[in-house]
VEXPATOR-666056 format. One record per atom (N, C-alpha, C): residue number from 1; y, x, z; atom name. Coordinates in Angstrom, 3 decimals, padded with zeros to 6 digits. Atoms other than C-alpha are relative to their C-alpha. Example, Ala and Ser with C-alpha at 12.3 -4.5 7.8 and 13.67 -1.06 7.14 Angstrom:
2
<r><n>1</n><yy>-001.190</yy><xx>000.890</xx><zz>000.000</zz><atom>N</atom></r>
<r><n>1</n><yy>-004.500</yy><xx>012.300</xx><zz>007.800</zz><atom>CA</atom></r>
<r><n>1</n><yy>001.200</yy><xx>000.900</xx><zz>000.000</zz><atom>C</atom></r>
<r><n>2</n><yy>-001.190</yy><xx>-000.820</xx><zz>-000.060</zz><atom>N</atom></r>
<r><n>2</n><yy>-001.060</yy><xx>013.670</xx><zz>007.140</zz><atom>CA</atom></r>
<r><n>2</n><yy>001.090</yy><xx>-000.770</xx><zz>000.730</zz><atom>C</atom></r>
//
This chain:
51
<r><n>1</n><yy>-000.057</yy><xx>000.882</xx><zz>001.391</zz><atom>N</atom></r>
<r><n>1</n><yy>152.949</yy><xx>-043.384</xx><zz>032.148</zz><atom>CA</atom></r>
<r><n>1</n><yy>-001.396</yy><xx>000.864</xx><zz>-001.024</zz><atom>C</atom></r>
<r><n>2</n><yy>001.216</yy><xx>-000.650</xx><zz>000.835</zz><atom>N</atom></r>
<r><n>2</n><yy>149.611</yy><xx>-042.726</xx><zz>030.019</zz><atom>CA</atom></r>
<r><n>2</n><yy>000.442</yy><xx>-000.149</xx><zz>-001.499</zz><atom>C</atom></r>
<r><n>3</n><yy>-000.247</yy><xx>000.003</xx><zz>001.601</zz><atom>N</atom></r>
<r><n>3</n><yy>149.201</yy><xx>-042.413</xx><zz>026.215</zz><atom>CA</atom></r>
<r><n>3</n><yy>-000.434</yy><xx>-001.287</xx><zz>-000.290</zz><atom>C</atom></r>
<r><n>4</n><yy>000.827</yy><xx>001.393</xx><zz>000.354</zz><atom>N</atom></r>
<r><n>4</n><yy>148.735</yy><xx>-046.105</xx><zz>025.269</zz><atom>CA</atom></r>
<r><n>4</n><yy>000.604</yy><xx>-000.282</xx><zz>-001.450</zz><atom>C</atom></r>
<r><n>5</n><yy>-000.081</yy><xx>000.412</xx><zz>001.784</zz><atom>N</atom></r>
<r><n>5</n><yy>148.512</yy><xx>-045.881</xx><zz>021.402</zz><atom>CA</atom></r>
<r><n>5</n><yy>-000.829</yy><xx>-000.997</xx><zz>-000.345</zz><atom>C</atom></r>
<r><n>6</n><yy>000.859</yy><xx>001.056</xx><zz>000.784</zz><atom>N</atom></r>
<r><n>6</n><yy>147.123</yy><xx>-048.608</xx><zz>019.223</zz><atom>CA</atom></r>
<r><n>6</n><yy>-000.470</yy><xx>000.555</xx><zz>-001.248</zz><atom>C</atom></r>
<r><n>7</n><yy>000.512</yy><xx>-000.463</xx><zz>001.296</zz><atom>N</atom></r>
<r><n>7</n><yy>144.739</yy><xx>-047.727</xx><zz>016.472</zz><atom>CA</atom></r>
<r><n>7</n><yy>000.035</yy><xx>-001.483</xx><zz>-001.023</zz><atom>C</atom></r>
<r><n>8</n><yy>-000.057</yy><xx>001.276</xx><zz>000.928</zz><atom>N</atom></r>
<r><n>8</n><yy>145.473</yy><xx>-050.185</xx><zz>013.489</zz><atom>CA</atom></r>
<r><n>8</n><yy>-001.361</yy><xx>-000.029</xx><zz>-000.895</zz><atom>C</atom></r>
<r><n>9</n><yy>001.304</yy><xx>000.032</xx><zz>001.176</zz><atom>N</atom></r>
<r><n>9</n><yy>142.400</yy><xx>-051.314</xx><zz>011.437</zz><atom>CA</atom></r>
<r><n>9</n><yy>000.639</yy><xx>000.102</xx><zz>-001.256</zz><atom>C</atom></r>
<r><n>10</n><yy>-000.633</yy><xx>-000.083</xx><zz>001.568</zz><atom>N</atom></r>
<r><n>10</n><yy>142.386</yy><xx>-050.999</xx><zz>007.676</zz><atom>CA</atom></r>
<r><n>10</n><yy>000.893</yy><xx>-001.223</xx><zz>-000.503</zz><atom>C</atom></r>
<r><n>11</n><yy>-000.550</yy><xx>001.358</xx><zz>000.454</zz><atom>N</atom></r>
<r><n>11</n><yy>143.254</yy><xx>-054.771</xx><zz>007.291</zz><atom>CA</atom></r>
<r><n>11</n><yy>001.249</yy><xx>000.056</xx><zz>000.670</zz><atom>C</atom></r>
<r><n>12</n><yy>-001.281</yy><xx>000.360</xx><zz>-000.594</zz><atom>N</atom></r>
<r><n>12</n><yy>146.171</yy><xx>-054.555</xx><zz>009.769</zz><atom>CA</atom></r>
<r><n>12</n><yy>001.015</yy><xx>001.036</xx><zz>-000.857</zz><atom>C</atom></r>
<r><n>13</n><yy>-000.906</yy><xx>-000.904</xx><zz>000.558</zz><atom>N</atom></r>
<r><n>13</n><yy>147.344</yy><xx>-051.343</xx><zz>008.008</zz><atom>CA</atom></r>
<r><n>13</n><yy>000.551</yy><xx>-000.691</xx><zz>-001.503</zz><atom>C</atom></r>
<r><n>14</n><yy>-000.213</yy><xx>000.606</xx><zz>001.229</zz><atom>N</atom></r>
<r><n>14</n><yy>147.308</yy><xx>-053.166</xx><zz>004.588</zz><atom>CA</atom></r>
<r><n>14</n><yy>000.996</yy><xx>-001.275</xx><zz>000.050</zz><atom>C</atom></r>
<r><n>15</n><yy>-000.756</yy><xx>001.061</xx><zz>-000.322</zz><atom>N</atom></r>
<r><n>15</n><yy>149.041</yy><xx>-056.207</xx><zz>006.080</zz><atom>CA</atom></r>
<r><n>15</n><yy>001.392</yy><xx>000.482</xx><zz>000.352</zz><atom>C</atom></r>
<r><n>16</n><yy>-001.385</yy><xx>-000.644</xx><zz>-000.262</zz><atom>N</atom></r>
<r><n>16</n><yy>151.758</yy><xx>-053.965</xx><zz>007.322</zz><atom>CA</atom></r>
<r><n>16</n><yy>000.906</yy><xx>000.364</xx><zz>-001.436</zz><atom>C</atom></r>
<r><n>17</n><yy>-000.189</yy><xx>-000.491</xx><zz>001.330</zz><atom>N</atom></r>
<r><n>17</n><yy>151.911</yy><xx>-052.279</xx><zz>003.877</zz><atom>CA</atom></r>
<r><n>17</n><yy>000.772</yy><xx>-001.108</xx><zz>-000.843</zz><atom>C</atom></r>
<r><n>18</n><yy>-000.396</yy><xx>001.390</xx><zz>000.914</zz><atom>N</atom></r>
<r><n>18</n><yy>152.347</yy><xx>-055.650</xx><zz>002.403</zz><atom>CA</atom></r>
<r><n>18</n><yy>001.357</yy><xx>-000.511</xx><zz>000.391</zz><atom>C</atom></r>
<r><n>19</n><yy>-001.015</yy><xx>000.498</xx><zz>-000.774</zz><atom>N</atom></r>
<r><n>19</n><yy>155.171</yy><xx>-056.763</xx><zz>004.816</zz><atom>CA</atom></r>
<r><n>19</n><yy>000.844</yy><xx>000.839</xx><zz>-000.447</zz><atom>C</atom></r>
<r><n>20</n><yy>-001.239</yy><xx>-000.924</xx><zz>000.238</zz><atom>N</atom></r>
<r><n>20</n><yy>156.990</yy><xx>-053.744</xx><zz>003.945</zz><atom>CA</atom></r>
<r><n>20</n><yy>000.404</yy><xx>-000.073</xx><zz>-001.313</zz><atom>C</atom></r>
<r><n>21</n><yy>-000.200</yy><xx>000.397</xx><zz>001.653</zz><atom>N</atom></r>
<r><n>21</n><yy>156.778</yy><xx>-053.915</xx><zz>000.123</zz><atom>CA</atom></r>
<r><n>21</n><yy>000.747</yy><xx>-001.527</xx><zz>-000.135</zz><atom>C</atom></r>
<r><n>22</n><yy>-000.725</yy><xx>001.305</xx><zz>000.067</zz><atom>N</atom></r>
<r><n>22</n><yy>157.646</yy><xx>-057.682</xx><zz>000.609</zz><atom>CA</atom></r>
<r><n>22</n><yy>001.535</yy><xx>000.162</xx><zz>000.232</zz><atom>C</atom></r>
<r><n>23</n><yy>-000.967</yy><xx>-000.151</xx><zz>-000.572</zz><atom>N</atom></r>
<r><n>23</n><yy>160.794</yy><xx>-056.783</xx><zz>002.560</zz><atom>CA</atom></r>
<r><n>23</n><yy>000.918</yy><xx>000.969</xx><zz>-000.896</zz><atom>C</atom></r>
<r><n>24</n><yy>-000.521</yy><xx>-000.483</xx><zz>000.714</zz><atom>N</atom></r>
<r><n>24</n><yy>161.757</yy><xx>-054.220</xx><zz>000.187</zz><atom>CA</atom></r>
<r><n>24</n><yy>000.419</yy><xx>-000.610</xx><zz>-001.123</zz><atom>C</atom></r>
<r><n>25</n><yy>-000.380</yy><xx>000.936</xx><zz>001.272</zz><atom>N</atom></r>
<r><n>25</n><yy>161.725</yy><xx>-056.597</xx><zz>-002.816</zz><atom>CA</atom></r>
<r><n>25</n><yy>000.798</yy><xx>-000.828</xx><zz>000.356</zz><atom>C</atom></r>
<r><n>26</n><yy>-001.152</yy><xx>000.763</xx><zz>-000.215</zz><atom>N</atom></r>
<r><n>26</n><yy>163.761</yy><xx>-058.781</xx><zz>-000.931</zz><atom>CA</atom></r>
<r><n>26</n><yy>001.240</yy><xx>000.296</xx><zz>000.259</zz><atom>C</atom></r>
<r><n>27</n><yy>-001.228</yy><xx>-000.946</xx><zz>-000.228</zz><atom>N</atom></r>
<r><n>27</n><yy>166.331</yy><xx>-056.519</xx><zz>-000.099</zz><atom>CA</atom></r>
<r><n>27</n><yy>000.758</yy><xx>000.362</xx><zz>-001.253</zz><atom>C</atom></r>
<r><n>28</n><yy>-000.413</yy><xx>-000.344</xx><zz>001.189</zz><atom>N</atom></r>
<r><n>28</n><yy>166.342</yy><xx>-055.247</xx><zz>-003.657</zz><atom>CA</atom></r>
<r><n>28</n><yy>000.397</yy><xx>-001.260</xx><zz>-000.685</zz><atom>C</atom></r>
<r><n>29</n><yy>-000.415</yy><xx>001.605</xx><zz>000.562</zz><atom>N</atom></r>
<r><n>29</n><yy>166.770</yy><xx>-059.025</xx><zz>-004.872</zz><atom>CA</atom></r>
<r><n>29</n><yy>001.219</yy><xx>-000.318</xx><zz>000.521</zz><atom>C</atom></r>
<r><n>30</n><yy>-001.296</yy><xx>000.362</xx><zz>-000.709</zz><atom>N</atom></r>
<r><n>30</n><yy>169.735</yy><xx>-059.478</xx><zz>-002.448</zz><atom>CA</atom></r>
<r><n>30</n><yy>000.931</yy><xx>000.973</xx><zz>-000.721</zz><atom>C</atom></r>
<r><n>31</n><yy>-001.089</yy><xx>-000.979</xx><zz>000.770</zz><atom>N</atom></r>
<r><n>31</n><yy>171.455</yy><xx>-056.302</xx><zz>-004.023</zz><atom>CA</atom></r>
<r><n>31</n><yy>000.348</yy><xx>-000.413</xx><zz>-001.228</zz><atom>C</atom></r>
<r><n>32</n><yy>-000.275</yy><xx>000.483</xx><zz>001.220</zz><atom>N</atom></r>
<r><n>32</n><yy>170.894</yy><xx>-057.513</xx><zz>-007.293</zz><atom>CA</atom></r>
<r><n>32</n><yy>001.012</yy><xx>-001.401</xx><zz>-000.203</zz><atom>C</atom></r>
<r><n>33</n><yy>-000.792</yy><xx>001.396</xx><zz>-000.203</zz><atom>N</atom></r>
<r><n>33</n><yy>172.219</yy><xx>-061.122</xx><zz>-006.355</zz><atom>CA</atom></r>
<r><n>33</n><yy>001.612</yy><xx>000.405</xx><zz>000.212</zz><atom>C</atom></r>
<r><n>34</n><yy>-001.532</yy><xx>000.015</xx><zz>-000.703</zz><atom>N</atom></r>
<r><n>34</n><yy>175.358</yy><xx>-059.809</xx><zz>-004.668</zz><atom>CA</atom></r>
<r><n>34</n><yy>000.873</yy><xx>000.837</xx><zz>-001.145</zz><atom>C</atom></r>
<r><n>35</n><yy>-000.589</yy><xx>-000.424</xx><zz>001.404</zz><atom>N</atom></r>
<r><n>35</n><yy>176.050</yy><xx>-057.654</xx><zz>-007.892</zz><atom>CA</atom></r>
<r><n>35</n><yy>000.396</yy><xx>-000.661</xx><zz>-000.961</zz><atom>C</atom></r>
<r><n>36</n><yy>-000.153</yy><xx>001.146</xx><zz>001.036</zz><atom>N</atom></r>
<r><n>36</n><yy>175.807</yy><xx>-060.154</xx><zz>-010.256</zz><atom>CA</atom></r>
<r><n>36</n><yy>000.790</yy><xx>-001.039</xx><zz>000.416</zz><atom>C</atom></r>
<r><n>37</n><yy>-000.965</yy><xx>000.890</xx><zz>-000.524</zz><atom>N</atom></r>
<r><n>37</n><yy>177.722</yy><xx>-062.570</xx><zz>-007.870</zz><atom>CA</atom></r>
<r><n>37</n><yy>001.555</yy><xx>000.721</xx><zz>-000.275</zz><atom>C</atom></r>
<r><n>38</n><yy>-001.333</yy><xx>-000.755</xx><zz>000.372</zz><atom>N</atom></r>
<r><n>38</n><yy>180.586</yy><xx>-059.576</xx><zz>-007.900</zz><atom>CA</atom></r>
<r><n>38</n><yy>000.446</yy><xx>-000.023</xx><zz>-001.395</zz><atom>C</atom></r>
<r><n>39</n><yy>-000.152</yy><xx>-000.406</xx><zz>001.418</zz><atom>N</atom></r>
<r><n>39</n><yy>180.285</yy><xx>-059.241</xx><zz>-011.511</zz><atom>CA</atom></r>
<r><n>39</n><yy>000.673</yy><xx>-001.674</xx><zz>-000.488</zz><atom>C</atom></r>
<r><n>40</n><yy>-000.417</yy><xx>001.524</xx><zz>000.343</zz><atom>N</atom></r>
<r><n>40</n><yy>180.597</yy><xx>-063.201</xx><zz>-012.138</zz><atom>CA</atom></r>
<r><n>40</n><yy>001.421</yy><xx>-000.272</xx><zz>000.525</zz><atom>C</atom></r>
<r><n>41</n><yy>-001.371</yy><xx>000.293</xx><zz>-000.700</zz><atom>N</atom></r>
<r><n>41</n><yy>183.591</yy><xx>-063.409</xx><zz>-009.676</zz><atom>CA</atom></r>
<r><n>41</n><yy>001.165</yy><xx>000.777</xx><zz>-000.517</zz><atom>C</atom></r>
<r><n>42</n><yy>-001.538</yy><xx>-000.646</xx><zz>000.837</zz><atom>N</atom></r>
<r><n>42</n><yy>186.048</yy><xx>-060.629</xx><zz>-011.106</zz><atom>CA</atom></r>
<r><n>42</n><yy>-000.491</yy><xx>000.469</xx><zz>-001.284</zz><atom>C</atom></r>
<r><n>43</n><yy>000.332</yy><xx>-000.543</xx><zz>001.470</zz><atom>N</atom></r>
<r><n>43</n><yy>184.297</yy><xx>-059.909</xx><zz>-014.516</zz><atom>CA</atom></r>
<r><n>43</n><yy>-000.072</yy><xx>001.444</xx><zz>-000.252</zz><atom>C</atom></r>
<r><n>44</n><yy>000.385</yy><xx>-001.447</xx><zz>000.469</zz><atom>N</atom></r>
<r><n>44</n><yy>183.877</yy><xx>-056.962</xx><zz>-016.380</zz><atom>CA</atom></r>
<r><n>44</n><yy>001.041</yy><xx>000.801</xx><zz>000.505</zz><atom>C</atom></r>
<r><n>45</n><yy>-001.148</yy><xx>-000.852</xx><zz>-000.414</zz><atom>N</atom></r>
<r><n>45</n><yy>187.272</yy><xx>-055.564</xx><zz>-015.362</zz><atom>CA</atom></r>
<r><n>45</n><yy>-000.327</yy><xx>000.717</xx><zz>001.366</zz><atom>C</atom></r>
<r><n>46</n><yy>000.317</yy><xx>-000.685</xx><zz>-001.286</zz><atom>N</atom></r>
<r><n>46</n><yy>185.654</yy><xx>-054.855</xx><zz>-011.897</zz><atom>CA</atom></r>
<r><n>46</n><yy>-000.498</yy><xx>001.565</xx><zz>-000.094</zz><atom>C</atom></r>
<r><n>47</n><yy>000.636</yy><xx>-001.050</xx><zz>000.199</zz><atom>N</atom></r>
<r><n>47</n><yy>183.584</yy><xx>-052.185</xx><zz>-013.469</zz><atom>CA</atom></r>
<r><n>47</n><yy>001.041</yy><xx>001.127</xx><zz>-000.510</zz><atom>C</atom></r>
<r><n>48</n><yy>-000.720</yy><xx>-001.111</xx><zz>000.554</zz><atom>N</atom></r>
<r><n>48</n><yy>186.541</yy><xx>-050.338</xx><zz>-015.310</zz><atom>CA</atom></r>
<r><n>48</n><yy>001.070</yy><xx>000.483</xx><zz>000.931</zz><atom>C</atom></r>
<r><n>49</n><yy>-000.837</yy><xx>-000.176</xx><zz>-000.701</zz><atom>N</atom></r>
<r><n>49</n><yy>188.655</yy><xx>-050.179</xx><zz>-012.434</zz><atom>CA</atom></r>
<r><n>49</n><yy>000.006</yy><xx>001.657</xx><zz>000.446</zz><atom>C</atom></r>
<r><n>50</n><yy>-000.222</yy><xx>-001.467</xx><zz>-000.315</zz><atom>N</atom></r>
<r><n>50</n><yy>189.777</yy><xx>-046.324</xx><zz>-011.510</zz><atom>CA</atom></r>
<r><n>50</n><yy>-000.199</yy><xx>000.056</xx><zz>001.346</zz><atom>C</atom></r>
<r><n>51</n><yy>000.455</yy><xx>-000.090</xx><zz>-001.840</zz><atom>N</atom></r>
<r><n>51</n><yy>188.494</yy><xx>-045.197</xx><zz>-008.080</zz><atom>CA</atom></r>
<r><n>51</n><yy>001.074</yy><xx>000.529</xx><zz>000.439</zz><atom>C</atom></r>
//
């Protein structure tokens, strides 16, 4: 087995970073949406529960 590594060009590195940022923002948005939906469903009492 040889060392078959791919060297990315600068434009490919920028594209990869852009995709990573877009995925991170999408995941963050989903977390916020789920959090808001939980608050809407259970009300503010959800935050006041004892653990």
